[in-house]
N, C-alpha and C positions, 0 to 999 in steps of 0.2 A: 404489242408496242411499250419499246423503255421508258424506263423510265429516267430522269436530268440525273439522279444519283450514280446509276447504273450505265450511262451515258461518261459520267465524269470521271468516274474509276478506269473505266474500258480504258478513257484518253493519256489518262496518269499511268498506267499501265506499259501501252505505247510512247506515250514519252518515256519514260525511266530509259526503254529501253533502246532508244531511238539517243538517250547520253551517254549510256553507257558502250555502246558502240563507239561511240566520236571519240570520249576517254581515249578508247583502246588505242585508235591511229594518233591523235593529240603526239601522246608522250614519241613514239618516235621521230618526228616532223618536230618537238622541241630538241630532241635531242640531234638534228640535224642541221638546227639554226642556229646553237651553244657552238657546235664547232666549223661553224662557216665562219670566217673571216668574213667583216663588211667590205665592198666594194668598195676599190680606193684606197683599202687601210695601210697604213704603212705596217711590215714585216715588223714585228716582235724581234728584237735581240736577243739569240739563244743564251738559256741559261741555262745552269745544267741543271737536267730533268731529275723528277724523282723515281729513285728506281720506281720501273715499271709492277705491279703488281700482280702476279701468272695467272697465268687466262685460267679459266674457272675446267677445273676435270671434271673427268667420269668418274660416276659414283664409283666409291670405293669398293674394296675386294677383297678377302681378306686374303693374305700369302699366308699358308701353314709352315712354309719354310724355315726351319734355322727356329723354331718355334717351337714351346714344351706343349703338347697332349696333352689336354682339358679334363679327356676322361682317362687320362692315368695317374694311379697313385699318387700320391706325394710322396711316402716311404714305402720301399719294397721291405716288408716283413717275414718272420717263418711261418706266420698266419699264414699268406697266400701257399706261399711252397709244400705246410701243411696239406690246404683245400685242394689241392692239385694234385698231388699224391692219393689222398683219398678217392679221388672223383674216378684217378684210375681202374684202382683197386675196385674201384663198384665198376666202372666199366666191364675186369677182366670176370669177374663176380654174374655182372648180365650175360657175358656172353659161354660163362658157360650151359645158362639157366636158359640160355637160348637156341646152343646144341642140346639140351634136354627136349626143351619145346616148351615150356612153361613159365608165366608169368614170373618175375621175382618183384619181392615186396622188400623194404628197408627194412621189416622184420626178420627177411630168409639172409638179410646183409652179411650179420652178426653173428656171433655165437651167441649162447643161449648163458652162457656166465657173464657178456657183457650188460645183459638189461637188470634192473634192479627194479624189482616188484614196489609199486608210490605209495599204490592204494586197491583195495575193493568197495563196491558200493554192490546196490542192488540187493535181494532180497534170498529164503530159495528154492523158486524156479529159475531167477534168472537173472545172474550177480556179472559184476564184468570185471576186470581188471585194470590197472594201470600199469605198465613199466615205462622206465628210464633207457636212452642209450647212453650209454656212460659215455662213452667217444663222441660224439656229437653233439653229449645234452638234447634228447630232443625224448618227446614224447609220446609211446602206442595203447592205444584199446587194445585187448586182450577178451575173445570170445572164444567160449566152446566147440570152439573145429578150427581157429585161427593156427596158419600153418609158420609156425618160427622157429629159428635156424637154418644153417646151411645143411642139419640133412632131414631136411623138409619132418622137424618133430611141429606135432596139434594137439594143442591143449584139449586132453582128457577133460579135467575138473576143474569147475574155479571151488575155493574151500572158504569162512571165513578168514582165513588169516595165510592160506594159501593159495598153489596155483603148480596143479601138476602136470604137465609135457611128457609126452611119450611120443621116442624115435625107435625106428626102425632099424634095427641091424641087422646086414645082412654076417651072418656067417659064413667064413673060411672055408667051412670041410662041406667039401659038395654032395655028401650025402642024407644031411641038414637041409629036411621040403619047408621045415618055414622058416620066418625069417625072424629074430628073437624082437624082443619087447622094453625098451631100456626105460624108466620112471624116470624123472626128475625131478624135485620138487622146491619152486625160488618163494622161497620165506617173508613175510611182510614183516619188514623189521619196522618194531612200533621206539620210537625216539622219544629218550628219556627229557623228562625237562631239566632244564639246568644244564647241560653238556652239548658239545658244542658242536 
């Protein structure tokens, strides 16, 4: 059995819904009564009416014609041209590597002379070297066995102050049976204090 309070709350809810519904129907009725002149009333003299407000328009749609692209850089610089050229060179190097059937890393896209040895970390058992690519200013880590340079050079040894890279050089002499090994050393340059 429902209590008086529950009945009162239910009736209040129904009453609120009825009032809200009648208010929605009253607004158009009130607008019609204001617009219709009373019966038998004299017609008002035509006065210059204020300019009518434009009818409400549909939602605004962005028209990009004749406007600048918001995602296009404001200033064209040589840096953008340089990046495009670098991207073209990388595509060419990647195409050459794909022709050979091997993947190519950023370390293999630049000559070994372009890398600068920045630091060496680790102990005698396992060392890691860090090199900086001078053209794009990026850093890469080297381990023993890492492939570096376009001629498939490999890091063979990492010492406390240098990294030794070995490249296989094919001898143009057809009688030579073995490829020659060429060793290159990347020295760690310690910067002195006080010098820029």
